[in-house]
N, C-alpha and C positions, 0 to 999 in steps of 0.2 A: 399468801395474799390472793384474793379472788381475782378472776379474769377481768371483771368489770372495774375493780379498783385499779388494776394494772393499767387498764385503758385510760382511766382518769389521769393517772400519773403521766402516762405517755402524752396525753393531750397537753398537760401543763408544761411539758418539756419542749413542746414545739416552738420553734423560733419563727419570728416574722421575717420573711424575706421579700425582696422586691420582685415584682413580676418582670418578665422580659421587656414589656412595653415601658415600665417605669425605669428600667436600666437605660434603655435607649433615650428616654426623655432626659435623664440625668446627663447623658453624654452629649446629646445633640439639640435638646430643647425644641424650638420651633423649626429647626432645620430638618426634622424628621417628618416626612409627608406620607401619610397613609391614604391609599385609594382602594376602596372595597367595591368589588363587582359581584353581581348576582349570577349564579350558574344554575340553570334548570336541570334537575335530575329526573330521569324517566324510570319508572318501575320496570318497564319492559327491558331495560338494559341489565337489570339485576337477574332476570330470568330468561336466558337465551332460548329461543325457540317458542317463547310464549308472547306473541305480539299483541298484547292487549293495549289499546290506545289510552293509557291512563298515566297522567303525570304524577311524579312523586314530589316530595318536599324540596324546597330550594336549598342550594348550598352556596357558600360564599368563598371568594378568593380575594386575598389582599396583596397589593404590591406596595412595598415600602421603599421610598427614595431617600437616600442619605447622601451627604456630600461626598462620601468616599465609595459608596457601593449601593446597588439596588438589588432587592430580592423579591421573590413571589412566594406566598404561603401555600400550604396544602389546602385542599378543599375542606371546609368546616361547616357545621350546621348553624353556627351563630357568627354574626359579624365580629363580635369582640374576640371570639376564639381565633378567627382568621387573622386579626391584627396581632394577637399574641404569637401566633405561629410565625408570622412574618418577622416580628421582632426577635423571636428565638433563632430564626435562621440567620438574621443579621448579626446577632451576638456570636454565633458559631463561626460565621464567615470572617468577622473582624478579629476573632481570637480574644474576645473579652471574657474574663473570668467572672462569672456572676457572684461568686462568693466574696470577691474583692470589691464589689460595687457598693456595698453598704459602708458609708464613711464611719470612722471612729468618732467619739464624742468631740475630740479636739478638731478633727477635720470638719465635722458638722458645724462647730462653733465658728470656724473660719469662713465656711460657706454662708452662714447666716449673716456675717459681717458684709460679705460681698453682695448678698441678696438685698440687704437693706440699702447699701450704696446704690444699687441699681434701681430699687423702687423709688428712691427720692431723687433720681437723676432726671435730666431733661428728656432723655430718650424714652423712659418709661411713661412719662406724662402723656405722650402722644399715642400710646398703644391702646388697644381695646381690651380691657381687663377689668374685672369688678372693682379692683382697688383703684384704678385710674379714675373711675367715677367719683369715689370718695375723696381722692386728692383734689379733683376739680371743685367738688362741693366745699372742701375745707377752705378754699380760697375765697369763698363767699361769706365766711364767718367774720364777725366784727371784732374790732379792737384787739384785745390780748389773745383772742381765740383764733386769729387769722392764721391760716395755713396749718394749724395743728390737726393731726389725724389721730383718733383714739387708737391706743395699742390693741385694744380688744378687737378692733376692726382688722388690723394687720394680722392678728393671730387667728382670724376666722376665715378671711377671704383670699389668702394666698396659700395654695396647697403645698408649694415647694417649701415655703417657710415653715409650715406646720410639720412636714415630714422631716425636715432637718432638726427641728426641736425634739421630735420623737427619738431621733438618733442620739441627741445629747442626753435626754432623760426619757427612757422608755415608759415611765409612768405617765407621761403626757399623752400617751395613746388613749387612756381612759380618764384623764384628769386635765381638762383644758385649762384649769387655773394655773398650771405650771408653765404654760407657753409664754404668758406675758412677761414674767421676770427673766426668762431666757432671752427674749427679744430685747428687753431693756439692758441686760448685761452686754449683749453684742452691740447695742446702739452706742454705748460709751466709747467704742473703738472706731466709729465711722468718720467724724463725729456728727451727732444730731442734737438739736435743742430739745430737752426734755422738760415738760411742764412741771410746775411746783408739786402737783399731786402724783407725779410720775405715771400718769395714765394716758398721756398723749405725747406726740413728738412731731417735729417738723424740721425741714432743712434750714440751715443757718442763713443761706444766701437766697435772695428772691429768684424766681424763674425769669428767664430772659423775655423781653417783650414779645418776640415771635411766638413763644409758647403761650403766654397769657392771652394773646389775641385769639386763641382758639376757643376761648369761652364765649359762647354766643347763646344767650337765652331769649333772643328777640322773638323766636317762633313759639315759645312756650307760654302757657297761660300764666296769669299773675299769681294764682294760687291753685292748689290742688286739695280737694276735700277727700280724705281717705277714711273709709270705715275700718275700725279696729275693735278689739274687745279688751276690756279690763278684767284681769283675773286677780281678785283680792287674795292676799296672803292667808287670811282667816278662812277656814273651810265653812264657817257659818255664814259668811257673806256671799251673796249671789254674784254670778258673773254678769257683767253689764256691757252694753254696746258703748262705743266711744268714737268720736269724730275728730280726726286730726286735720288741721288746716296748715298746709305747708306752703309757704310763700316761695315765689320764684327766686328770691335772694336769701333763702334760708337753707341750712343744712338740716335734713329731716330728722337726724338723730338729736339735734338741739331741741326740736319741737317735742319729740318723745320725752326728752329729759325734763322739760317744763311740766309735762303731764305727770311725770313721776315725782316731781317736787324737788329736783336738783337743778343746779345752775347751768350745766352744759353737758354735752355728749361724752366728755371725757370720763364722767362718772357713771355712764350707762354701759352695762355689759349685755352682750348679745348671745343667745343660745344657738345651738345647731338648728338646722332646718327641721320643721315639724311637719308630719304628714308625708307627702310624696317627696322622693329623693331630689327631684328637680325644683321643688318649691322654694320660694323665698320667704315663706311663712316662718317667723321666728318669735321667740319671747325676748322682750327688752325689759331690763330690771336694773335697779341701782346696785352698784358695787358696795358690799358691806364695809363698814368702817374698818374692821380688822383687816380686811383684804387690802384696802387702800394704804394701810400702814405697812403691811408685810411686803408689798411689791417694791418698797424703797430699799429693801435689803440689797447689798451689793452682789451677793452670790445667789443666782437663781436656784441652785440645788438646795438651799436652806429652806425654801418654801415647800413644805411637804404635806401640810395639813390643809383641810378645807377651811375657808374663813368662817368665823362665827357670825351667825345671824339667824333670823326666823325663816325657816324653810317654807317655801310655797309648794305644798305637796301636789296640787293639781298641775301647776306649770312644770314642776320637776318630773312628774310622772309622764307627761306628754312629750317633753323634750328629751328625756333620757339622761339628764344631767341636773345637778342641784341648782335651783333658782331660788333667790332670797327676796323676801318682801313682796310688795305688790308688783305685778307684771302686766305688760301690755303685749297682746298677741296681734301682730300686724304682718302684712305681706308687702314689704317695700325693699328696694335695693337696686344695685347696679349690676347688670349682667354682661356676659360676653358680647351680646348682640347689640348693645346700645350704650352710648355715653350718657344718656339721660336717665333720670330716675324712672323706674318702672314699679308699678304697684297693682295689687288686686285688693278689692274690698274683702274684709273678713267680717262676716256677720255672726250673730249668735248661732245661727244654723250651721255655719262652717265650723265654729268651735266645737259644738256638740257632735258633729260628724267626725271630727278628729278624735273625740273621746271614745265613741263607740267603735271606731275603726281600730282601736287597740285590742279589742276582744274578738275572738273567732266568730262568734255569732253576729257581731256587728259588721264584720267584713262581709259575711254572707248577705246580711240584710241590705247593705249598701250596693252590693253587686246586683241585687234583684230590684233595687229601688222600691222596696216594700218593707220599710222599717217597722211599721205597726201591724204587719201581717205575717211576714216570713220569720221562720226560725231555722237554725242550722239543722238539717235532717240527721236522723240517728243512723242511717245506713245508706251506703252507696249501692243502690240496687242495680239500676241500668243507666247507661249514659243518656238514653233517650228520655228518661224520666227526671234526671237530675237537672235542676235549674240553677242559674247563677254560677259563680266561680267554682271550679273543681276544688276538692279538698287539698290537693297538693298546692295549688295556687294560693289558697287561703292561708295555708301553713307558712308559705314563703312570705306572704304579706305580713302575717303576724310577727314572724322573726325580724323582718325589716323594721317594723314599727317599734319593736322592743330592743333594737340595736343588737340583735343576736346574729351569729354567723348564719349563713345560708344552711338550711337543714341538710344533713348528710344522709342521702338516700342510697341504700345498699340493696339492689335487687339480687335475690338468690334463686338459682335454678334448683328445683327439687327433683332429683332423678330417681328417688325411691319409688314413688307411686305417681307416674306421670299421667296427664290427661284428664284429671278430675278438676272440678271447678267449684269452689265453695265461697259463698259471700255471706255478709251479715244477714240474719234472718229476722223476719217480722212476724212473730207468732205470739200467741198467749198460751197460758197453761191449759185452758179449756180445749184448745185445738190439739195440743199435744196429747192430752188424755183421750180425746176422741179417736185419734189415729194410733193408739197403742204405742205411743212414744216414738213413732217413726219420723216425726217432724224435726224442725230445726232445734238444735240444742242436744239432740240425742246422739249425735255423731261428731262432736267437736273434735277438731284436729284432723279431720279427714284430709289426706294429702292431695296435692295438685301439682301443677307444673312449676309455678313460681311462688316464692315468698318474698317478703321485703322487710328490711330493718331500717329504722330511721333514728338518727341521733340529733338531738338539739344541743348545740354547743354555744357557750357564751363567747363574747369577743375576746375574753382572756383565755380562751381554749379550755374552759372547764365544762365537763359533761353535765348537762342538766337533766335530760330525759333520754331514755333509750327504749324504744318500742321494738319488741321482737315477737310479732304475732305468730301464733301456731297455725293459723289458717293458710291454705295454699290455693292458688288460683291458676286458671288456664292461661290467662293473659297477664303479662308483666305489669301493664298499666293498671289493671284492676287491683293487683297486689299493692301497688304504690298508693293508689287512692284510698284503699281500705286502711292501710297503716296510718296514713296522714289523718284520716277521719277519726281513728282511735285517739290520736294525740289531741286533736281539736276538741273532741267530746270531753276528754278528761280536763283539758284546760278550761273549757267552757264551764264545767261544773265548779272548778276552783274559782273562777271569776264571779260566779253567781253566789258563792259562799266562801269568801277569802278568809273567814275566821275558822275554817275547818282545821282541826288539829293535824299535826304531822302524822300521827298514827292513822287517822282516817284517810288522809291523802295517800299515804303509802299503800294502805289496804285497797282503796279504790283503784289505784294505779296497777297493782298486781293482778287485779281481777281482769283487766283488759291487756295484760302482757306488757306493761310499762314499768321499767325500772326508774325510780325517782330518787334524785340526790338532793335531800333537803338543804344541805349546807351550801349548795350552789344556786338555790332558788331565790336568792336575794334580788335577782333581776326584777321580781314582781312585787317587792315589799310595799311599794307606795300604792299599789292598786287597792290595798285594804282600806286606806283612808278615803280614796277617791270614790270607790264603789259604795261606801257607806252613804253617799248622797243619793244613791239610786233607790230611794225609798218611795213607797206608794203614797199618793196624795188623797186624803179623804176617802179611803176605801170603804168606810162604814156607810157612805151615802149611796152606794151603788145597788142596782137591782138587775136581775137577769130577766129581761122582758123580750120574749120572742113571739108575742101574740100577734103583732102587727104584720101579718103575712099577706102579700098580694099575689094571688094565683093568676097566672096567665092561661090562655087557652091551650098552650103547648105544654102538656104534662106527659112526659115520657114514662115516668115511674121507674127509671133505671135504678137498680140497687147498687149503691156505692160500696165496693168491697176493697179489701187490702190490695194495693197495686193499681187501682183505678186512677186515671189522670183526670182531675177535675179542673175545669176552666170557669172562673168567676169574674165578674166585675164588682168592684166594691168602692165605697166611699166611707171615710172615717172622719168623724167630727168631734170636736171638743165642746162639751156642754158645760156652761159655767153659770148655773143658777139663772138669775134674771138678766144676765148679760148676753143671752142668746147663745148661738153656736157658731163655731168657726171651722172651716174645712182644714183638715190636717194632711190627708193623703187620699189619693184616688188612683184607680187603675181600671182601664177599660177591658183588659184581658190579663188575667193572672192565673197561671197554671201551677198545680202542686199535686204530689202523689199522696193518695190516701194511705194512711198507716205509717208513713215515714216521719211523722211529727215535723213536717216542713213548714207548718204554720202554727199559730197559737192554738192551744187545745180547744178554747171556746169557739174559735172560728171553724175548725174542722168538725166539731160536734154539731154546729149549726148546719154546715153543708151536707153532712151525711144524712140529715133528716129531710133534705130538700129533693125536689124533682127538677128536671131540666125546664127552664123557663120560670121557675118560682123565685120569688124575692122575699127577703126577710130583713127586719130591722130589730136590733136589740142593743141593750146597754151593757157595758163592761167597765171594770175598774180602771182608773187612770194608771198608766204605766209610769216608769221612772221619768224624771225630768229630762234626762239625757235623750231618751227615745222620742219624747214628745217634741222637744226643741230641734232634734235632728230632722224631723219630718216637716216642721212648720216652715212655710214660706214667709209669712209675716211674723218674724220672730218677736218683735216688740209687742205686737198685739197679743200673741199667745202667752208671752211671759206675764203680761198684765192680768190675763184671765187666770193663769195658774196661781197668781198671788192674790186673787180676789177672795173675799171672805165667804162667798156663797157656796163654795164647794164645787168640785168638777167631776165629770164622768166622761166616758167615751161612748159614742154611738156608731155602731157598725151597720151599714146598709149593704146587703149582698144580693146579687142575682146569679143563679147558677146557669151559665151559658151552655155548657155541653159537658159530656162525660165520655172519656175513652176507656172502655172496659179493659182490664188487664189482659195482656197477651198470655197465652197458655204458658210459655216459657217463663214469663215474669212471675206468674203465680207459683209455678213449680219451684223456682229459685227461692221464693219467699217462704214457702211452706215445707219444703223437704230438704233433708240433708243426707247424702248429696241430692241435687235436684233429680226429678224423674228422668230427664234426658240422660243423665249420667248413669242412673240405675238401669235404664234400658240398654245402654252400651255394655255395661257389665253383664247383663243377662245374655246378650248376644255373644259376648266374649266367652262366656261359659259354654254355650252351645257349640262354638267353634272348636274349643279345646276338647270337648267330649267326642265330637264327630271327626276330629283331625282333618277338618276341611282344608282343601288346597285352593278352592275357588269360591268366590262369593259374588253375588249380584245384589245390589241394593235397589229395590223397586221404589221409585219416588225419592231419589237421593237428595233432591234440593241443592243446597249449597255445599253438600259433601260433609256435613257435620259428623255423621256416623263413620264414614270411611276415614276421615281425618282422625277421629278418636281412636279407631282400631289400629292406626299406624303407630300409636304411642305404646302399644303392647307387643311383646313377642308372641307371635302366633304361627300356625302352620300354613297360613295363607300365602299363595304364590301369585294368584291372578285375582284381581278385583275389578268389578264393573259397576257403574252407576248409570241409571237411566231416569230421565225426567223430561217434562214438557216445557219447563221454563229455561229458556236460553240464558236469561240474565243470571239465574241461580247457577247454571252449569258453568258460566264464565268465572264466577267466583270460586266454584269448586275446583276448576282447572288450575287456577292460579295457586290456590292453597296446596293442593295435592302435588303439583309440579315442584314447588319449593320444598315441601316436606320429603318427597321421595328422592329428589336429587341430593339433598343434604345427607340423608341416611345412606344412600348408595355410595356417595363419595367417602363417607366415614366407614363403609364396610359393615354397617350394623343393621342391614335390612335384607330380607330374602324375597321381597316382592319382585317378581320378574316382569309383570306387565300390569298396566292399569288403563282402562278405557272409560270414557264418558259418552253416552249416547243421548241424542235428542229424539224422544219418541214417547208414545202413550203406552202405559203398562197394560192396557187392555188389548193391545195389538201384538201379535207374536212376531219375534225375530229369531231366526234359527241360531244366530251367533250366541244367544243366551240360553241355549238348551242344555239340560243335564248338569247344571252347576251343583257343587256339593251342598251349598247352602244359599238360601235366598232370604232377604230381610225386607219387610215392609212395615216400618215403624211409624205410627201416627200419620198415616197417609190416607187410608180409605175414607176417613170422615170428611176429607176435603172433596170427595167425589159425590155425585148423586148416588142414592142407595142402589139403583139398578145397575150403575156402573161398578159399584163395589161387588155386587153379585157376579157381574161379568168378569171382573178381574180374578175372582176366586176360581172360576171355571177355567179361564185361559191359562193361568199360571200353573195349575195342577194337571191339566190335560195336555198342554203343549210345551211349556217351559220345563216341567217335570224336575224340579230340584229335589235332591235327596232329603233336604230339610228345609222347611219354610217357616219363618217366624213372622207373625202378624200381631201388631199391637194397636190398640185404639182406646180412646178415653172411655171410662166407665161412667155413664151418665148419672148413675145413682150417687156417685161420689161428689157430684157438683153441689149437693146440699151443704157440704162442708166448705168447698172452695168459695162459694158465693154467699155463705152464711144465710141461706134462704131455705125454703121448704118446698117439697113437691107433693105434700099431702093434699088430698082433695082434688087431684087433677083427673082422676078417673071418672068423675061425675060428668064431665063435658069434654068429648074428644076434641072439639074445636079449640076449647080453652087450653087443653093439654098441649096441642101443637103450637099454639101461640106462645105459651109459657116456655116450652122447650126452645123455641127459636131465640128467645131473649136470654136464656140461661146456659147456652153452650159456652164452652171454655174459650173459644175464639170466634171472632165475628165472621170468619170465612168457613166455619164448619157447616156442612150441608146436613149432617145428622150426627147423633151420638147414641150408641146403643146401651141398653141395660145389660146386666150379666146374662139374663135369660135370653135376650135377643142375640147377643154375641155367641153364646154357646150353641144356640139353635142353628145359626148360620154356619159356624165352623164344623159342627158335627155332621150336618147334612152334606156339606162340601166334601169332607173327608170320605164319607161313605160312598159318594158318587164316583170318586176318582182313586179308590183303593189306597187311601192314606189313613194312618192313625193320627189321632190328635190328643194332645194333653193341654190342660189349661193352667195358667199361672198368672203372675202379674207383679207389679212393683208399686210401692207406695201403699201404706196401710198394712193390715195384717190379715192373712188368710183365715177365713172363718169368722172374722169380726166385722159386723156391719159397719159401713156399706160395701165391704170388700176392698179390692185393690183400686187405687186411683187410675192406674193404667193396666188394662186387662190384656193378656197375651195368650195366643194360641200357637202351639208348636206342632206343625204337621210333619210326619215322617212317611216317606214313600215305602209301600209294602210290596214284597215280591220282586221278581225280575222281569215281569211281563211288560217291559217298556222298550219300544223300538230304539235300536242303536243308531239307525240312520233316519233322518227326517228330511222332508223337502226343504231345499235351500230357499229361504225367504228372508230378504233383508229389507225391513221397513224403517229401520232407524238410521239416523245420520250420525256419523262419528264427529264428535265435537273436539275430543282430545284423546290422543293415543300416546301412551308413554311406555318405553321399554328400557329395562335396566341394561340390556346387552349393548345398546347403542348410546345409552345415557342421554337420549334426546326425546323429543316429543313433537307431535303434530297437533295443531289446533286449527279448526275451521273458522274462517272469518264469517262473522254474522253480526247483525245489528242487535 
């Protein structure tokens, strides 16, 4: 038997146990009082000696007061975890055996009898509980209905009653139909009066006068008009708005019953909540005739099959349980907070938003409030560019909407090849061919620090999906987001084409490292029928008209390349023949990343042809009814236009507000595998190994990315130094390096003896950095003025005198690929050349970028002046293939022994951070 099949069987064998808090509730009920307090955590406390004034995440502590004892929980990251911790401590202190806390079927049946007795008692009537509101409303019912409470209401709004029924019959966990007969069986022992149709009950004796006097409706309006939605059983009939008029002296379920064509609320069944977990939005529908007959059976266990009736596929899909016949979607009920009826209007827009919220793409659209513009991106490139809910959050929402268990996320630390970082790539075949196959896709499976597995499990503990990506990441959070996005992408493709065969589903899943279990995929069967309604309307009447362009005076001519962040304003209208046009959606500022497919393809195609300040209007085909109605504010008006005979189309009006060119790192991650930054680290690592260097200084260390990466590898280095002029960057580097070095030293797995960070200019000499075995200056000089770059070269080789110096800088000639532009014809006009270069640098803060000839000339003359040899290399691209390496590198080696051993003491740098393994401590200088 395969390992995955074994896992599936193991999941099936898992038993449902009560949580510590549930056990405490069983024993003490309302006498258990939880009090949660927030505790602030400081990151500085986690790193002794590193006094950076930065607060960390909040923690929570819970105190639990019981009649017999009081306890305090451990510190937890979540409030609910703190409550569970306190309950667990109380269980241990009281000597309660958790395995004995789940009652047997007989014990549960006896407790149901006691629970019913309490629910129909005088004491319960005065409590604040969702059921107490229904009890009060039942006393407003007329004639033979007076005081009767529908059993479906009892089975839905009292959690203790439901949990006890699940103990009597575990199938009730997934089949709410089985709860009603179990309650009826217990009711015969109370006793209670049961209605003729066996679907409602009441207490035999009237409530005492002092209880009845509590009913006071004088402050309420005479009637309430509540907006609801009718969902016909037939998929061919459209969903329509409905208005419910509930009088002050009526039970709202009786009003809904009349709309459904039955006599009273006893024959109305209620679904679980739809949408948000805290929502009172539910489906109301008539009990099938076969069900009404079956619930009269004396033994609840005999009712094991679903009732016979016409299934309402749309309502069943949205509620996660079978709904029969026509249904009404309304948000009405009694809550813990009030004894009065509470309601929210449910419009057609609300209904269709619930529909699209069942799909991964819809969740993302709603999070961005851009239903007719946004699409779920194909890659999680950078957090700064991702807009809307993160993939992990979307996946959790998807599972909740489909009544699945919370995704099981398993982060895995990859110790084989630490320090590398791989993400989804955004490339096309033409770019790969141009770069000799060195781009994304040519090195799939390159290792990193973290991987992540995710399992999607049904409520019945059956394994549905198992994602085991091969890619590794430097950050654990990136690994999680990437794995979640893989699952979302695959699910999204399924929802767009639910008729896809099992073979194609399995093949597409395997391509992105997903194991798919078809026999457990029944959770999504109903989406096939529902999604068939997502058809295009009158697509043959559409035209692609982008001729009406209004050019403003502000024309930047910025070229939009992969990774650019575009900001637009847009308006989207529904055009309906002679009926005019209606606004559907509008946004004053909407950002998306070019190349990540984060918007509809036609919208991105239009934007990539525009310049900043330019506007364009064009027509596009009408999308699915669900999307149109989800965006529409005036639902009734838009619905009438969609049903008009003249045909419809969409009109997009877009203005490009601004463009943020892609950062160099973002482009590198998008185009190279591993990214250039990682390839530069590997290049430096190779030089360290070849030279057996014991000391290293990183000129322009920034936030310490190179030093941090080198710590992940076993090397001969004992002393490392970083120098930079940015105190903010040095502060980040100090924190990261302190944590890494301390952990490695305590584990006995690192030979670094000292590490220092200096604040100073690399064009100024400091004798403490003289004569190091190796010096690095990776992607730094282009951030200086050219004359300062020349000065740095002379200072470092004539005064610092490292044995080996590695300098890398962008190859300007390679930008033709990165920017998808051309540099031809620039030699005709020097001024035009300079202007073009300034707009085509890889990063906005680069002061210059050299061609291969310019870089070779600078390095060769520098080496000759200072008795060094120099060799040229690079990373990204292929040597000898135009336009050369993406990042060009010069390696200088000191020649001869004619270098002074003693130099003048000259300290121009300020020590920011000083770490020593011998004392396991560090010093950091305070600065703003």
